[in-house]
C-alpha positions in Angstrom: 91.7 159.1 78.8 89.6 159.6 75.7 90.6 157.5 73.2 91.9 154.8 75.5 89.6 151.9 73.9 91.2 152.9 70.8 94.8 152.6 72.0 94.0 149.6 73.8 93.0 148.1 70.3 95.8 149.3 68.6 98.1 147.7 70.8 96.6 144.4 70.6 97.0 144.3 66.9 100.5 143.1 67.2 99.9 140.4 69.5 97.2 139.2 67.4 99.6 138.8 64.4 102.2 137.0 66.8 99.3 134.7 67.9 98.4 133.9 64.5 101.7 132.8 63.2 102.1 130.6 66.0 98.7 128.9 64.8 100.6 128.3 61.7 102.4 125.1 62.6 99.2 124.0 64.7 97.4 122.4 61.9 95.8 119.9 64.4 94.6 122.4 67.1 93.1 124.4 64.6 91.4 121.8 62.8 89.9 120.6 66.0 89.4 123.5 67.9 88.1 125.7 65.1 87.2 124.2 62.0 85.9 121.6 63.3 84.7 123.4 66.2 83.7 127.2 66.5 83.6 127.7 62.9 80.7 125.4 62.1 78.3 127.2 64.9 79.5 130.5 63.7 78.9 129.9 60.1 75.6 128.3 60.5 74.2 131.3 62.5 75.4 133.7 59.9 74.1 131.2 56.9 70.6 130.7 58.8 70.3 134.6 59.5 71.7 136.3 56.5 70.6 133.9 53.9 66.9 134.7 54.1 67.9 138.1 52.8 67.1 138.4 49.2 70.3 140.9 48.8 74.2 140.4 49.7 73.8 141.7 53.0 77.8 141.6 53.0 78.3 143.6 49.4 76.3 146.1 51.2 78.9 146.4 54.3 81.9 146.5 52.1 79.8 149.6 50.1 79.5 151.5 53.5 83.0 150.3 54.7 84.5 152.2 51.4 82.5 155.2 51.8 83.5 155.7 55.1 87.1 155.2 54.3 86.5 157.6 51.5 84.9 160.1 54.2 87.9 159.8 56.9 90.5 160.1 54.3 88.9 163.4 52.9 88.8 164.3 56.3 92.6 163.6 56.9 93.6 165.7 53.8 91.4 168.8 54.6 93.6 169.0 58.1 96.6 168.1 56.4 97.0 164.9 58.3 97.8 166.9 61.8 97.6 165.3 65.3 99.3 161.9 63.6 99.0 160.3 67.2 95.2 160.5 66.7 94.3 159.4 63.3 97.2 156.4 63.4 95.6 155.1 66.5 92.4 155.2 64.7 93.4 153.3 61.9 95.4 150.8 63.7 92.5 150.2 66.1 89.8 149.8 63.1 92.7 147.3 61.7 93.0 145.6 64.9 88.9 145.2 64.8 89.0 143.7 61.2 91.8 141.4 61.6 90.4 140.1 64.5 86.9 139.5 62.9 88.3 138.0 59.5 90.0 135.6 61.6 87.1 134.7 64.0 84.3 134.2 61.3 86.5 132.7 58.6 90.2 133.0 58.5 91.4 130.5 60.9 90.8 127.6 58.4 93.9 128.9 56.3 95.7 127.2 59.1 93.5 123.8 59.3 94.7 120.3 58.3 95.2 119.9 54.4 92.1 118.2 52.6 93.9 115.6 51.4 94.4 114.3 55.1 90.8 115.7 56.3 89.0 113.6 53.3 91.8 110.9 53.6 93.2 111.1 50.0 96.5 111.1 48.7 98.5 114.0 47.5 101.0 112.5 45.4 100.8 111.0 41.5 103.2 110.4 38.9 103.0 111.6 35.1 101.5 108.3 34.1 98.4 108.3 36.5 97.9 112.1 35.3 98.0 110.8 31.6 95.4 108.3 32.7 92.8 110.5 34.5 93.3 113.0 31.6 92.1 109.9 29.0 88.8 109.3 31.2 87.9 113.2 31.8 88.0 113.4 28.2 86.3 110.4 27.5 83.7 111.1 30.0 83.3 114.9 28.8 82.9 113.8 25.2 80.3 111.2 26.4 78.1 113.6 28.6 78.5 116.2 26.1 77.2 114.3 23.3 74.3 113.2 25.4 73.5 116.9 25.9 74.1 118.2 22.4 73.9 115.0 20.2 76.1 116.9 18.2 79.9 116.6 18.8 80.6 120.3 17.2 78.0 122.3 19.0 78.4 123.9 22.7 76.8 123.2 25.8 74.4 125.9 26.7 73.1 125.5 30.6 69.2 125.9 30.1 68.4 127.1 34.2 68.1 130.7 34.9 70.7 131.7 37.5 68.4 131.2 40.2 67.8 127.7 39.2 71.7 127.0 39.1 71.6 127.9 42.7 69.1 125.7 43.8 70.5 122.7 41.8 73.9 123.7 43.1 72.5 123.1 46.7 71.3 120.1 45.3 74.7 118.6 44.4 75.7 119.0 48.0 73.1 117.0 49.2 74.0 114.3 47.1 77.4 113.7 48.4 76.9 113.9 51.9 76.4 110.4 52.4 79.6 110.0 51.2 81.3 113.1 52.7 79.9 114.2 55.6 82.5 116.8 55.9 80.2 118.7 53.2 77.1 118.5 54.6 75.3 122.1 53.8 72.6 123.5 55.5 71.3 126.9 55.7 71.9 128.1 52.4 73.4 131.6 51.9 74.4 131.8 48.1 73.9 134.9 46.6 74.2 137.2 43.5 77.4 139.7 44.1 75.8 143.5 43.9 79.5 143.9 42.6 79.3 141.6 39.6 80.6 143.5 36.9 83.5 145.3 39.1 84.3 141.6 40.1 84.4 140.6 36.4 86.6 143.6 35.9 89.0 142.6 38.7 89.0 138.7 37.1 87.2 137.1 39.8 84.2 134.5 39.1 83.5 134.9 42.7 84.1 135.3 46.7 83.1 134.4 49.9 82.7 137.2 52.4 84.5 136.2 55.7 82.8 139.0 57.9 79.0 137.6 56.9 79.6 134.0 55.5 77.8 134.9 52.3 78.9 133.0 49.3 79.0 135.7 46.4 78.9 134.1 42.5 79.8 136.8 39.8 76.4 136.2 37.7 77.8 138.1 34.8 80.3 135.1 34.0 79.4 132.5 31.0 76.5 130.4 32.3 78.8 127.3 32.0 80.7 128.4 34.6 78.4 129.0 37.2 78.0 125.7 38.7 81.6 124.9 39.2 81.9 128.3 40.7 78.8 128.2 43.1 80.0 124.9 44.0 83.5 126.4 45.0 82.0 129.1 47.0 80.0 126.8 48.7 83.1 124.8 49.8 84.6 127.9 51.0 81.7 128.4 53.0 81.8 125.2 54.9 85.2 126.4 55.9 88.2 124.8 53.2 89.6 128.6 52.7 92.5 127.9 50.4 91.4 127.7 46.8 92.9 124.8 45.6 90.9 122.8 47.9 87.7 124.5 47.0 88.4 124.3 43.3 88.8 120.3 44.3 85.4 120.1 46.3 83.9 122.3 43.2 84.9 119.1 41.3 84.0 116.4 43.2 80.2 118.1 43.9 79.7 118.7 40.3 81.0 115.4 38.6 78.8 113.7 41.0 75.9 115.7 40.6 72.6 114.1 39.5 72.1 117.0 36.7 73.8 116.1 33.3 74.6 119.8 33.2 76.2 120.1 36.2 78.3 117.0 35.6 79.1 118.5 32.3 80.4 121.5 34.1 82.1 119.5 36.6 84.1 117.0 34.3 85.3 120.2 31.7 86.4 122.1 34.7 88.7 119.0 36.3 89.6 117.9 32.8 91.4 121.7 32.4 93.1 121.4 35.7 94.5 117.9 34.3 95.8 119.1 31.0 97.0 122.4 32.8 99.2 120.6 34.6 99.9 117.8 31.7 101.2 121.1 29.6 103.4 121.5 31.9 104.9 118.3 32.7 104.8 117.5 28.8 103.7 119.8 26.2 103.5 117.3 23.4 101.2 114.9 25.2 99.0 117.5 25.9 98.3 118.7 22.6 97.7 115.0 21.3 94.9 114.5 24.1 93.6 118.1 23.5 92.6 116.6 19.6 90.5 113.9 21.5 88.2 116.3 22.5 84.8 117.1 20.5 84.9 120.4 19.0 81.7 121.8 21.1 84.1 121.1 24.4 86.4 123.6 22.9 84.2 126.1 21.9 83.2 126.1 25.6 86.1 126.4 26.6 87.2 129.4 23.8 83.9 130.9 24.9 85.3 131.4 28.4 88.3 132.2 27.0 87.0 135.1 24.9 84.2 136.5 28.0 87.3 137.5 29.9 89.6 138.8 27.1 86.5 141.1 26.6 86.9 142.2 29.9 90.6 142.7 30.1 92.0 146.0 31.4 94.7 147.7 32.8 94.1 147.3 36.5 93.1 143.3 36.5 96.8 142.1 36.7 96.9 144.5 40.0 93.9 143.2 41.6 95.0 139.3 40.8 98.8 140.3 42.1 97.0 141.5 45.3 94.7 138.8 45.8 98.0 136.3 45.0 100.0 138.0 47.3 96.7 137.8 49.8 96.9 133.8 49.6 101.0 133.3 49.9 100.4 135.2 53.0 97.5 133.1 54.1 99.1 129.5 53.8 99.2 129.0 50.1 102.3 129.5 48.8 101.5 128.7 45.0 99.0 131.3 45.4 96.9 131.1 42.6 98.9 129.1 40.9 97.9 125.6 42.8 96.7 123.1 39.6 99.4 120.2 41.0 97.4 119.9 44.0 94.0 120.1 42.5 95.1 117.4 40.5 96.7 115.0 43.0 93.3 115.0 44.8 91.9 114.1 41.8 93.8 111.7 41.0 94.1 109.8 43.9 90.0 110.1 44.6 89.5 108.4 41.8 91.8 106.0 42.3 90.2 105.1 45.0 86.7 104.8 44.3 85.4 101.8 42.6 83.4 102.5 39.2 84.1 106.0 39.6 83.7 106.2 36.1 
């Protein structure tokens, strides 16, 4: 039978879906077998092999795939979708391959142990603890802001090129590896996305290509945001698939970074999470605490806000909704809105670290 392999692949798709749903409740198995077993080896192979390329191979693959989809659709339209058994089998077979590769090369990490368990950090906190941490972050943000600018009303400008920011990002992982061996990063594969402008209009700072293991950064964003974005994407690359976990890792790496500009980016990034959660719990207290921030820090926040406002478009909510649904389907119940868990990790991390500040 001519299309027997395609039929077999199409039939395997529902079986794959069943297996994935069974693994959702077996976090220890996924953690030991995949996230600490198969994945680190696969990830290093991809990083070492594709990291040497000066361009994003994954972006190129995506571009070719989109062209092939368009070509396939044109062909179907021209034939008026005749022979449905044939083209439906083709489509299901292709989806089956993509589904398999996605989970093999990265996607199983969505079902691993929560980060607070693997790093042995508690995930609960009180409003009083949140307020205390927010006060400390404001104090540290103001302190490092003044150290850099010597003017509490001046915003911070990152003095590095984008290539230099990437190099310094990797240094942050080298620095923290001693305390967190899980964050050991070798075989750099951190790249500018070819699709930075489209990503901007879609509302994304960056992404990890799950098929090539490349961390992609949208380099059109405000430079002030690139240190935490790049650190976030490396967190994904190391197997921490959930957005809130990668955000905490970005805080962890940048706040402990030897470079003062990265520490400023990290402290203010963590502070925005705490202020966001405090606003949800106690709006009046949040507004009081914002008044304690240096005007220059607020200018940096406004700079980021203005950038995204300038690039708003009618399609952005669609992309955000689509990605939010994707996260929910992949074991992230809160989707893009995951302030509380990031804050919980921050509160308990600093509660456990002596002289954190």
